[in-house]
A tleap script that builds the chain and sets N, CA, C and O, in Angstrom:
source leaprc.protein.ff14SB
mol = sequence {
  NMET GLU THR ILE GLN HIE PRO ASN LEU GLY
  PHE ASP PHE GLU LEU ASP ARG LEU VAL ASP
  GLU ARG GLN ALA ALA ALA PHE LEU GLY TYR
  THR VAL ARG ALA LEU GLN ASN TRP ARG LEU
  ARG GLY GLY GLY PRO ARG PHE VAL LYS VAL
  SER SER ARG SER ILE ARG TYR ARG ARG ARG
  ASP LEU LEU ALA TRP VAL GLU GLU ARG LEU
  ARG SER ASN THR SER GLU PRO GLY PHE SER
  GLY VAL GLN PRO GLY SER HIE SER THR LEU
  ASN ILE LYS GLU ARG CLYS
}
set mol.1.N position { -39.065 -6.458 -42.184 }
set mol.1.CA position { -38.912 -5.238 -42.944 }
set mol.1.C position { -39.427 -5.465 -44.361 }
set mol.1.O position { -39.078 -6.453 -45.006 }
set mol.2.N position { -40.239 -4.565 -44.825 }
set mol.2.CA position { -40.819 -4.679 -46.157 }
set mol.2.C position { -39.821 -4.178 -47.199 }
set mol.2.O position { -39.180 -3.144 -47.014 }
set mol.3.N position { -39.700 -4.915 -48.280 }
set mol.3.CA position { -38.815 -4.521 -49.369 }
set mol.3.C position { -39.585 -3.641 -50.335 }
set mol.3.O position { -40.684 -3.993 -50.763 }
set mol.4.N position { -39.015 -2.509 -50.677 }
set mol.4.CA position { -39.649 -1.575 -51.600 }
set mol.4.C position { -38.903 -1.634 -52.922 }
set mol.4.O position { -37.679 -1.507 -52.963 }
set mol.5.N position { -39.651 -1.830 -54.005 }
set mol.5.CA position { -39.035 -1.810 -55.320 }
set mol.5.C position { -39.557 -0.603 -56.081 }
set mol.5.O position { -40.757 -0.330 -56.096 }
set mol.6.N position { -38.653 0.101 -56.701 }
set mol.6.CA position { -39.046 1.256 -57.500 }
set mol.6.C position { -39.589 0.735 -58.821 }
set mol.6.O position { -38.897 -0.009 -59.515 }
set mol.7.N position { -40.818 1.109 -59.185 }
set mol.7.CA position { -41.436 0.533 -60.383 }
set mol.7.C position { -40.740 0.887 -61.694 }
set mol.7.O position { -40.805 0.106 -62.643 }
set mol.8.N position { -40.085 2.026 -61.773 }
set mol.8.CA position { -39.470 2.451 -63.030 }
set mol.8.C position { -37.989 2.110 -63.133 }
set mol.8.O position { -37.458 1.976 -64.235 }
set mol.9.N position { -37.332 1.972 -62.011 }
set mol.9.CA position { -35.885 1.768 -62.042 }
set mol.9.C position { -35.481 0.300 -61.930 }
set mol.9.O position { -34.359 -0.051 -62.296 }
set mol.10.N position { -36.353 -0.555 -61.441 }
set mol.10.CA position { -36.071 -1.979 -61.391 }
set mol.10.C position { -35.024 -2.384 -60.374 }
set mol.10.O position { -34.331 -3.378 -60.589 }
set mol.11.N position { -34.878 -1.660 -59.276 }
set mol.11.CA position { -33.957 -2.108 -58.247 }
set mol.11.C position { -34.639 -2.123 -56.900 }
set mol.11.O position { -35.648 -1.451 -56.687 }
set mol.12.N position { -34.085 -2.887 -56.008 }
set mol.12.CA position { -34.611 -3.073 -54.668 }
set mol.12.C position { -33.881 -2.092 -53.755 }
set mol.12.O position { -32.666 -2.198 -53.583 }
set mol.13.N position { -34.592 -1.157 -53.177 }
set mol.13.CA position { -33.955 -0.123 -52.367 }
set mol.13.C position { -33.147 -0.697 -51.208 }
set mol.13.O position { -32.085 -0.167 -50.879 }
set mol.14.N position { -33.625 -1.756 -50.590 }
set mol.14.CA position { -32.899 -2.318 -49.448 }
set mol.14.C position { -31.617 -3.028 -49.895 }
set mol.14.O position { -30.568 -2.846 -49.277 }
set mol.15.N position { -31.688 -3.825 -50.948 }
set mol.15.CA position { -30.503 -4.550 -51.414 }
set mol.15.C position { -29.507 -3.645 -52.132 }
set mol.15.O position { -28.303 -3.899 -52.095 }
set mol.16.N position { -29.992 -2.605 -52.777 }
set mol.16.CA position { -29.104 -1.729 -53.532 }
set mol.16.C position { -28.651 -0.502 -52.738 }
set mol.16.O position { -27.941 0.357 -53.262 }
set mol.17.N position { -29.060 -0.428 -51.487 }
set mol.17.CA position { -28.633 0.681 -50.638 }
set mol.17.C position { -27.118 0.600 -50.431 }
set mol.17.O position { -26.573 -0.483 -50.221 }
set mol.18.N position { -26.458 1.725 -50.490 }
set mol.18.CA position { -25.011 1.762 -50.301 }
set mol.18.C position { -24.665 1.888 -48.824 }
set mol.18.O position { -25.306 2.631 -48.080 }
set mol.19.N position { -23.638 1.146 -48.415 }
set mol.19.CA position { -23.133 1.239 -47.045 }
set mol.19.C position { -21.651 1.571 -47.113 }
set mol.19.O position { -20.979 1.232 -48.087 }
set mol.20.N position { -21.139 2.233 -46.080 }
set mol.20.CA position { -19.718 2.572 -46.069 }
set mol.20.C position { -18.895 1.340 -45.671 }
set mol.20.O position { -19.449 0.298 -45.323 }
set mol.21.N position { -17.573 1.476 -45.728 }
set mol.21.CA position { -16.733 0.306 -45.485 }
set mol.21.C position { -16.805 -0.168 -44.036 }
set mol.21.O position { -16.622 -1.357 -43.775 }
set mol.22.N position { -17.063 0.717 -43.105 }
set mol.22.CA position { -17.211 0.315 -41.706 }
set mol.22.C position { -18.443 -0.569 -41.538 }
set mol.22.O position { -18.387 -1.601 -40.870 }
set mol.23.N position { -19.552 -0.162 -42.146 }
set mol.23.CA position { -20.775 -0.949 -42.084 }
set mol.23.C position { -20.618 -2.278 -42.824 }
set mol.23.O position { -21.099 -3.314 -42.365 }
set mol.24.N position { -19.945 -2.238 -43.961 }
set mol.24.CA position { -19.720 -3.464 -44.736 }
set mol.24.C position { -18.855 -4.447 -43.947 }
set mol.24.O position { -19.143 -5.643 -43.911 }
set mol.25.N position { -17.807 -3.944 -43.321 }
set mol.25.CA position { -16.927 -4.801 -42.526 }
set mol.25.C position { -17.689 -5.424 -41.358 }
set mol.25.O position { -17.527 -6.612 -41.077 }
set mol.26.N position { -18.510 -4.641 -40.685 }
set mol.26.CA position { -19.307 -5.165 -39.568 }
set mol.26.C position { -20.287 -6.223 -40.057 }
set mol.26.O position { -20.467 -7.247 -39.398 }
set mol.27.N position { -20.917 -5.991 -41.194 }
set mol.27.CA position { -21.864 -6.943 -41.766 }
set mol.27.C position { -21.185 -8.276 -42.055 }
set mol.27.O position { -21.750 -9.335 -41.784 }
set mol.28.N position { -19.974 -8.225 -42.604 }
set mol.28.CA position { -19.246 -9.438 -42.980 }
set mol.28.C position { -18.493 -10.080 -41.822 }
set mol.28.O position { -18.111 -11.247 -41.896 }
set mol.29.N position { -18.279 -9.313 -40.745 }
set mol.29.CA position { -17.517 -9.841 -39.616 }
set mol.29.C position { -16.017 -9.765 -39.832 }
set mol.29.O position { -15.261 -10.539 -39.244 }
set mol.30.N position { -15.585 -8.837 -40.669 }
set mol.30.CA position { -14.164 -8.615 -40.929 }
set mol.30.C position { -13.805 -7.181 -40.546 }
set mol.30.O position { -14.672 -6.391 -40.172 }
set mol.31.N position { -12.543 -6.863 -40.642 }
set mol.31.CA position { -12.101 -5.513 -40.328 }
set mol.31.C position { -12.143 -4.639 -41.578 }
set mol.31.O position { -12.178 -5.133 -42.705 }
set mol.32.N position { -12.140 -3.343 -41.350 }
set mol.32.CA position { -12.053 -2.397 -42.460 }
set mol.32.C position { -10.749 -2.623 -43.212 }
set mol.32.O position { -10.716 -2.520 -44.438 }
set mol.33.N position { -9.693 -2.926 -42.500 }
set mol.33.CA position { -8.393 -3.189 -43.123 }
set mol.33.C position { -8.468 -4.382 -44.078 }
set mol.33.O position { -7.848 -4.361 -45.141 }
set mol.34.N position { -9.217 -5.414 -43.710 }
set mol.34.CA position { -9.375 -6.573 -44.601 }
set mol.34.C position { -10.052 -6.147 -45.901 }
set mol.34.O position { -9.620 -6.550 -46.981 }
set mol.35.N position { -11.105 -5.339 -45.814 }
set mol.35.CA position { -11.769 -4.844 -47.025 }
set mol.35.C position { -10.808 -4.024 -47.874 }
set mol.35.O position { -10.794 -4.158 -49.098 }
set mol.36.N position { -10.015 -3.189 -47.246 }
set mol.36.CA position { -9.044 -2.367 -47.979 }
set mol.36.C position { -8.025 -3.242 -48.685 }
set mol.36.O position { -7.670 -2.970 -49.832 }
set mol.37.N position { -7.550 -4.284 -48.025 }
set mol.37.CA position { -6.589 -5.207 -48.647 }
set mol.37.C position { -7.216 -5.947 -49.817 }
set mol.37.O position { -6.572 -6.120 -50.852 }
set mol.38.N position { -8.463 -6.386 -49.672 }
set mol.38.CA position { -9.143 -7.078 -50.773 }
set mol.38.C position { -9.337 -6.151 -51.962 }
set mol.38.O position { -9.218 -6.586 -53.107 }
set mol.39.N position { -9.632 -4.882 -51.710 }
set mol.39.CA position { -9.788 -3.951 -52.828 }
set mol.39.C position { -8.475 -3.798 -53.577 }
set mol.39.O position { -8.469 -3.680 -54.803 }
set mol.40.N position { -7.384 -3.798 -52.866 }
set mol.40.CA position { -6.070 -3.651 -53.483 }
set mol.40.C position { -5.637 -4.918 -54.219 }
set mol.40.O position { -5.130 -4.849 -55.339 }
set mol.41.N position { -5.835 -6.061 -53.592 }
set mol.41.CA position { -5.315 -7.331 -54.109 }
set mol.41.C position { -6.338 -8.159 -54.879 }
set mol.41.O position { -5.963 -9.073 -55.613 }
set mol.42.N position { -7.624 -7.853 -54.723 }
set mol.42.CA position { -8.670 -8.664 -55.333 }
set mol.42.C position { -9.165 -9.716 -54.371 }
set mol.42.O position { -8.525 -10.009 -53.361 }
set mol.43.N position { -10.308 -10.277 -54.693 }
set mol.43.CA position { -10.861 -11.350 -53.876 }
set mol.43.C position { -11.965 -10.914 -52.937 }
set mol.43.O position { -12.626 -11.761 -52.337 }
set mol.44.N position { -12.182 -9.636 -52.794 }
set mol.44.CA position { -13.236 -9.136 -51.911 }
set mol.44.C position { -14.520 -8.872 -52.659 }
set mol.44.O position { -14.613 -9.103 -53.864 }
set mol.45.N position { -15.512 -8.385 -51.931 }
set mol.45.CA position { -16.786 -8.063 -52.589 }
set mol.45.C position { -16.642 -6.885 -53.550 }
set mol.45.O position { -15.746 -6.055 -53.396 }
set mol.46.N position { -17.524 -6.822 -54.534 }
set mol.46.CA position { -17.538 -5.685 -55.464 }
set mol.46.C position { -17.841 -4.420 -54.677 }
set mol.46.O position { -18.520 -4.464 -53.651 }
set mol.47.N position { -17.335 -3.300 -55.160 }
set mol.47.CA position { -17.535 -2.034 -54.455 }
set mol.47.C position { -17.805 -0.916 -55.441 }
set mol.47.O position { -17.596 -1.058 -56.646 }
set mol.48.N position { -18.273 0.193 -54.907 }
set mol.48.CA position { -18.552 1.383 -55.696 }
set mol.48.C position { -17.529 2.440 -55.308 }
set mol.48.O position { -17.416 2.800 -54.136 }
set mol.49.N position { -16.791 2.932 -56.278 }
set mol.49.CA position { -15.822 3.987 -56.013 }
set mol.49.C position { -16.511 5.317 -56.326 }
set mol.49.O position { -16.543 5.760 -57.474 }
set mol.50.N position { -17.058 5.939 -55.289 }
set mol.50.CA position { -17.813 7.178 -55.440 }
set mol.50.C position { -16.878 8.316 -55.837 }
set mol.50.O position { -17.209 9.135 -56.694 }
set mol.51.N position { -15.718 8.356 -55.211 }
set mol.51.CA position { -14.682 9.332 -55.543 }
set mol.51.C position { -13.344 8.710 -55.163 }
set mol.51.O position { -13.296 7.556 -54.736 }
set mol.52.N position { -12.270 9.455 -55.311 }
set mol.52.CA position { -10.951 8.895 -55.010 }
set mol.52.C position { -10.801 8.537 -53.527 }
set mol.52.O position { -9.945 7.728 -53.168 }
set mol.53.N position { -11.624 9.134 -52.673 }
set mol.53.CA position { -11.520 8.867 -51.231 }
set mol.53.C position { -12.797 8.299 -50.622 }
set mol.53.O position { -12.908 8.209 -49.400 }
set mol.54.N position { -13.750 7.919 -51.446 }
set mol.54.CA position { -15.037 7.457 -50.934 }
set mol.54.C position { -15.432 6.133 -51.587 }
set mol.54.O position { -15.687 6.067 -52.790 }
set mol.55.N position { -15.476 5.085 -50.771 }
set mol.55.CA position { -15.830 3.746 -51.216 }
set mol.55.C position { -17.134 3.338 -50.546 }
set mol.55.O position { -17.332 3.584 -49.357 }
set mol.56.N position { -18.009 2.722 -51.303 }
set mol.56.CA position { -19.260 2.212 -50.762 }
set mol.56.C position { -19.478 0.800 -51.303 }
set mol.56.O position { -18.903 0.406 -52.318 }
set mol.57.N position { -20.321 0.055 -50.600 }
set mol.57.CA position { -20.684 -1.302 -50.992 }
set mol.57.C position { -22.195 -1.404 -51.069 }
set mol.57.O position { -22.907 -0.865 -50.222 }
set mol.58.N position { -22.684 -2.103 -52.094 }
set mol.58.CA position { -24.109 -2.412 -52.144 }
set mol.58.C position { -24.333 -3.655 -51.294 }
set mol.58.O position { -23.543 -4.598 -51.333 }
set mol.59.N position { -25.409 -3.646 -50.533 }
set mol.59.CA position { -25.730 -4.816 -49.710 }
set mol.59.C position { -25.877 -6.055 -50.595 }
set mol.59.O position { -25.496 -7.154 -50.193 }
set mol.60.N position { -26.418 -5.884 -51.778 }
set mol.60.CA position { -26.588 -6.991 -52.729 }
set mol.60.C position { -25.232 -7.647 -53.026 }
set mol.60.O position { -25.143 -8.873 -53.077 }
set mol.61.N position { -24.187 -6.850 -53.220 }
set mol.61.CA position { -22.866 -7.389 -53.547 }
set mol.61.C position { -22.224 -8.086 -52.356 }
set mol.61.O position { -21.503 -9.070 -52.522 }
set mol.62.N position { -22.483 -7.580 -51.162 }
set mol.62.CA position { -21.963 -8.240 -49.961 }
set mol.62.C position { -22.596 -9.620 -49.807 }
set mol.62.O position { -21.910 -10.603 -49.524 }
set mol.63.N position { -23.912 -9.680 -49.996 }
set mol.63.CA position { -24.611 -10.963 -49.894 }
set mol.63.C position { -24.159 -11.935 -50.980 }
set mol.63.O position { -24.001 -13.127 -50.718 }
set mol.64.N position { -23.951 -11.437 -52.191 }
set mol.64.CA position { -23.488 -12.294 -53.289 }
set mol.64.C position { -22.100 -12.855 -52.987 }
set mol.64.O position { -21.819 -14.019 -53.275 }
set mol.65.N position { -21.248 -12.038 -52.417 }
set mol.65.CA position { -19.884 -12.468 -52.066 }
set mol.65.C position { -19.930 -13.589 -51.037 }
set mol.65.O position { -19.181 -14.562 -51.127 }
set mol.66.N position { -20.813 -13.443 -50.063 }
set mol.66.CA position { -20.974 -14.485 -49.043 }
set mol.66.C position { -21.529 -15.758 -49.689 }
set mol.66.O position { -21.032 -16.852 -49.425 }
set mol.67.N position { -22.549 -15.619 -50.527 }
set mol.67.CA position { -23.164 -16.781 -51.182 }
set mol.67.C position { -22.163 -17.568 -52.014 }
set mol.67.O position { -22.221 -18.796 -52.061 }
set mol.68.N position { -21.238 -16.860 -52.676 }
set mol.68.CA position { -20.205 -17.533 -53.490 }
set mol.68.C position { -19.301 -18.415 -52.645 }
set mol.68.O position { -18.664 -19.328 -53.169 }
set mol.69.N position { -19.238 -18.159 -51.364 }
set mol.69.CA position { -18.334 -18.878 -50.478 }
set mol.69.C position { -19.023 -19.925 -49.614 }
set mol.69.O position { -18.364 -20.589 -48.814 }
set mol.70.N position { -20.319 -20.083 -49.757 }
set mol.70.CA position { -21.044 -21.084 -48.975 }
set mol.70.C position { -20.610 -22.487 -49.368 }
set mol.70.O position { -20.474 -22.791 -50.553 }
set mol.71.N position { -20.396 -23.328 -48.389 }
set mol.71.CA position { -20.033 -24.720 -48.603 }
set mol.71.C position { -20.862 -25.576 -47.660 }
set mol.71.O position { -21.243 -25.133 -46.577 }
set mol.72.N position { -21.137 -26.800 -48.077 }
set mol.72.CA position { -21.882 -27.749 -47.245 }
set mol.72.C position { -20.958 -28.585 -46.378 }
set mol.72.O position { -21.352 -29.057 -45.312 }
set mol.73.N position { -19.725 -28.767 -46.841 }
set mol.73.CA position { -18.752 -29.540 -46.074 }
set mol.73.C position { -17.348 -29.112 -46.467 }
set mol.73.O position { -17.160 -28.382 -47.440 }
set mol.74.N position { -16.381 -29.563 -45.719 }
set mol.74.CA position { -14.996 -29.127 -45.938 }
set mol.74.C position { -14.337 -29.767 -47.153 }
set mol.74.O position { -13.274 -29.314 -47.577 }
set mol.75.N position { -14.939 -30.810 -47.724 }
set mol.75.CA position { -14.340 -31.436 -48.903 }
set mol.75.C position { -14.744 -30.754 -50.206 }
set mol.75.O position { -14.194 -31.072 -51.260 }
set mol.76.N position { -15.688 -29.829 -50.151 }
set mol.76.CA position { -16.044 -29.072 -51.359 }
set mol.76.C position { -14.903 -28.146 -51.723 }
set mol.76.O position { -14.231 -27.604 -50.845 }
set mol.77.N position { -14.680 -27.962 -53.024 }
set mol.77.CA position { -13.602 -27.053 -53.426 }
set mol.77.C position { -13.878 -25.642 -52.909 }
set mol.77.O position { -15.017 -25.174 -52.918 }
set mol.78.N position { -12.831 -24.987 -52.465 }
set mol.78.CA position { -12.965 -23.638 -51.938 }
set mol.78.C position { -12.798 -22.591 -53.004 }
set mol.78.O position { -12.403 -22.888 -54.132 }
set mol.79.N position { -13.101 -21.371 -52.645 }
set mol.79.CA position { -12.938 -20.236 -53.536 }
set mol.79.C position { -11.476 -19.832 -53.531 }
set mol.79.O position { -10.869 -19.726 -52.465 }
set mol.80.N position { -10.903 -19.606 -54.699 }
set mol.80.CA position { -9.471 -19.296 -54.787 }
set mol.80.C position { -9.147 -17.927 -54.217 }
set mol.80.O position { -8.017 -17.678 -53.797 }
set mol.81.N position { -10.138 -17.035 -54.202 }
set mol.81.CA position { -9.897 -15.699 -53.684 }
set mol.81.C position { -9.261 -14.769 -54.690 }
set mol.81.O position { -9.051 -13.592 -54.393 }
set mol.82.N position { -8.950 -15.268 -55.875 }
set mol.82.CA position { -8.327 -14.443 -56.896 }
set mol.82.C position { -9.359 -14.144 -57.970 }
set mol.82.O position { -9.956 -15.058 -58.539 }
set mol.83.N position { -9.563 -12.886 -58.240 }
set mol.83.CA position { -10.496 -12.491 -59.277 }
set mol.83.C position { -9.744 -12.319 -60.591 }
set mol.83.O position { -8.613 -11.833 -60.601 }
set mol.84.N position { -10.368 -12.716 -61.703 }
set mol.84.CA position { -9.711 -12.541 -62.991 }
set mol.84.C position { -9.312 -11.089 -63.216 }
set mol.84.O position { -10.092 -10.171 -62.958 }
set mol.85.N position { -8.109 -10.895 -63.693 }
set mol.85.CA position { -7.637 -9.547 -63.965 }
set mol.85.C position { -7.024 -8.846 -62.768 }
set mol.85.O position { -6.524 -7.730 -62.903 }
set mol.86.N position { -7.051 -9.478 -61.591 }
set mol.86.CA position { -6.458 -8.833 -60.422 }
set mol.86.C position { -4.943 -8.991 -60.469 }
set mol.86.O position { -4.426 -9.805 -61.234 }
set mol.87.N position { -4.239 -8.227 -59.662 }
set mol.87.CA position { -2.775 -8.298 -59.619 }
set mol.87.C position { -2.299 -9.665 -59.161 }
set mol.87.O position { -1.194 -10.086 -59.504 }
set mol.88.N position { -3.131 -10.368 -58.383 }
set mol.88.CA position { -2.742 -11.673 -57.871 }
set mol.88.C position { -2.607 -12.716 -58.971 }
set mol.88.O position { -1.959 -13.742 -58.766 }
set mol.89.N position { -3.210 -12.474 -60.140 }
set mol.89.CA position { -3.141 -13.471 -61.213 }
set mol.89.C position { -1.891 -13.307 -62.076 }
set mol.89.O position { -1.618 -14.160 -62.920 }
set mol.90.N position { -1.135 -12.245 -61.888 }
set mol.90.CA position { 0.057 -12.008 -62.689 }
set mol.90.C position { 1.238 -12.775 -62.117 }
set mol.90.O position { 1.390 -12.874 -60.900 }
set mol.91.N position { 2.067 -13.314 -62.988 }
set mol.91.CA position { 3.261 -13.956 -62.463 }
set mol.91.C position { 4.335 -12.888 -62.230 }
set mol.91.O position { 4.167 -11.734 -62.626 }
set mol.92.N position { 5.408 -13.270 -61.605 }
set mol.92.CA position { 6.436 -12.306 -61.203 }
set mol.92.C position { 7.025 -11.568 -62.413 }
set mol.92.O position { 7.273 -10.365 -62.331 }
set mol.93.N position { 7.251 -12.261 -63.526 }
set mol.93.CA position { 7.838 -11.611 -64.702 }
set mol.93.C position { 6.906 -10.538 -65.263 }
set mol.93.O position { 7.373 -9.505 -65.743 }
set mol.94.N position { 5.569 -10.776 -65.207 }
set mol.94.CA position { 4.629 -9.788 -65.724 }
set mol.94.C position { 4.555 -8.541 -64.853 }
set mol.94.O position { 4.214 -7.466 -65.347 }
set mol.95.N position { 4.864 -8.663 -63.584 }
set mol.95.CA position { 4.786 -7.521 -62.669 }
set mol.95.C position { 5.913 -6.526 -62.873 }
set mol.95.O position { 5.776 -5.358 -62.511 }
set mol.96.N position { 7.027 -6.968 -63.448 }
set mol.96.CA position { 8.194 -6.094 -63.595 }
set mol.96.C position { 8.078 -5.200 -64.792 }
set mol.96.O position { 8.979 -4.403 -65.057 }
savepdb mol mol.pdb
quit
C-alpha cells in the first residue's frame, strides 16, 4: 500500500487515519473493554475524544504504544503501565 502525504498539512494519511475502538482493539489484539479500562485508568494508547460519546484512535498512536512495549528479552525492564498524571499515580490520601 502506498503512503500518501499531504504536501501542505505534513501528515501521513494512512498513519493519521482515525479508527474506532473496535478496530483499535482488533489491531492490538485486546478487547474493547480493555481499551475502555485503559482510558479510565491510564496506561493505554493515546486517543481522540471526538465528542462525549465518540472515541477514535490514530493508527500512529497505536503503533507508538506497541513500540514503547517492545522488549528483546524478559530481563529488560517492563513498562509500568502508569502514565504521569493518571489516577493510578495518586496515593490513597490524595484520592479522598
